[in-house]
C-alpha positions, 0 to 999 in steps of 0.5 A: 557539398550540398545538403541533398548529397548528405547520406540519409540518417539511419532509421531508428525504430521507436515502437513504444509497445515492443514485446516488454514484461508489463507490471501488474499492480495492485493498489488499496482503493480506500484507506487501506486494510482492504485485503490487498495481501490476499489479492497479492498472494493469489497473483504472487503464486504465478509471479516471477517478481514481486515488488514494493514501490513505496511506504515502510513497515507501516503497512500490514499485509496478513497472508494465510497459507496452509492454515499459517498466518503470516504478517508482512510489514516490509517485505513483499507478502509475495515473499512467501513464493519461493520460486520468485524474486521479491524487490524492495524499490527505491520509493520504500523507507527501510528500517533495518532492524524491522526488516530482520526481525520480521524475516526472522519471526515469519522464519519461525512460522515456516518461511525458508530462505527469504534472504536468498530471494530478496533484493533491495534498491540501493536508492532506498532510504533508511529509517533510523531508530531516532526517526521512530522516536521522533515520530513518537514525539511529534504526535505528542506534540500535535496532541498538546498543541492541537488536541489531535494527532495524525494517528500515525503507526510511530514507525518513523516513516514521516520523519524518514520521508522528511529527511528525504525530502529535505536532502538530509536523509541517507540511503542504503548505497551510502551505508554500504559505501565509505562507512566513516563518511556515513557515520559523520552524516548519521551524527549530524542528522542525529544532532539536527533532531536532538536540537529540534527535540531537546528530550531526544536521546540517541546512543549514536555509537551503539546505533552505528555499531548495529547499522555496521552489522546490518550493512554486512547482512544486506550487502548481498541483497543490494542492487542498482534497482533501476537496472535491475528493473530495466532487465526484468522488463526487457528480458525474457517473459516474466510476471512482475507484480507490484504490491502497493502499501497504504491506499488511495485515500492515504496517498500524501497528494490525494489523500484526506490530507493531513490524515495521510501517509508520507508517500504516493500510494497511488499509480504514480508512486509505482513509476517513481518508486521502482524507476519504471516508465508508465508505458510499462505498467499493465493491469492495475487492480484496485482492492475494495472492501465491500464496506469502508473502514478507516483506522485513526482520525479524519473525515469519514463520510459514510461512517456509521456510529451505531449498530451497524458500524459495530456489527461491521467491526465485530464481524469483520475483525476490524483491527489494525495489523500494524497497530492493533487499533480498532478500525472505523467502520461504514457503508460503502462509499462509491464516491471515494471509488470513483475518485480512486479510479480517476487517479489510478485508472483501474482495469479491475476491482477485487471486492473483498470480505463480502461475507461480512454483510451476509447478516444484514436485512438491507445494505446501503451504498453511498453514491453522491455527496451534497454540499449545501443541498447540491450534489458535487462531482468531485472529492473535496480536498479540504477536510472541513468541507469533507466533514460537512458533505451529506451522503446520498445512499442508495438502499439494497436488499440484504441476502441474508445467507451464508456466502463463505462456501461460495467458490463460483459466481453461481454460488452466490445469492441473486442479491449478493450478485445484485450488490456486485453488479450495482457497485460495477455499473455505478464506478464503471470498473469491472469486479474481477474477484469476489472475496468471501472468507480468509483463505486462498480458496475463498476468492472467487474469480469472475473472469 
């Protein structure tokens, strides 16, 4: 039979842009604490599914609804929406006692039925109590050896991701499978850590007993996460929201290493942390504070160790949600924003806490870095070099008036509008929201 008489192969349509549900992603564009919780909360009221893709209970999102303040660390802050499903993806590391403690605490404030709306990926790794203990011991060790620590939240996040990377970690699917097998692996991991940290005490039997109880409590929530997301994307029309934890400058690859978190909190972490293809990512919103803050140590080029820094700290109530540490404050740094945009490809920004700048006569914005007197177009990887950069500032006039009552663009003073437009033009990303206060209503939508 010659080639020509063979039947033609069936044609397969390979359209990449068939009508699927795209993911809307909210990411921090600085060092965290930009007010992502508020932006997520705004979008979550419309969403059908709200996902977390990385990090653990080292995140802290505060959401104010009807005068009640809810604090979320591990639960997606969209859990407030009783009509939506909240999903914890495989890229998240889960401390089970922390999860239930958080749920119960928010339940007392009026959060009802959260367990029925939560789905957990069976591929998510578990943070054990000894991971948290080790986190603290490692910080003490760093302090003793190098005279400085990383400033972790001591929530066991780094050690849990280390276990994951060294392939000794355990996942939710392991906890729900053969418990005998799980117990053996748990004991081995505990022993490994005890040999590294002789002062570490682990009550293995007590912990296993608790884990067995947690296993039964989470069993109804656990699904195959990849299949769950695939169905959500390809099913009937749905709004899917992804809530990033931490921020671009804390990313394990792109952040100010080593003063970073242990996961990818940039857009790539969305695909790997949920098991979705890049083609399904839609809008990517970067959340930016109208100035810059940073918790813990590490380089911070626009930091103001002066009256301005103090004013921003006190006016902005800049204290970490998870740690209670005072945040370091400085002027808005556009070099960082451009860098975060290079990595994430933001479709728009949400600019938060503009009202904190209301009292200033003039406002500076970092527009470029100089190294040995020469402008550099990139953001330095090396911390010693970053410590040495000289920031070039542009000075803008302050508006010297209260913006907290503004609800639309026209309500903002011309000089505040000027500040917003300046940021947009310099970074090349439109600003879709401007935040002028704590409540839901104080987010001005621009388009």
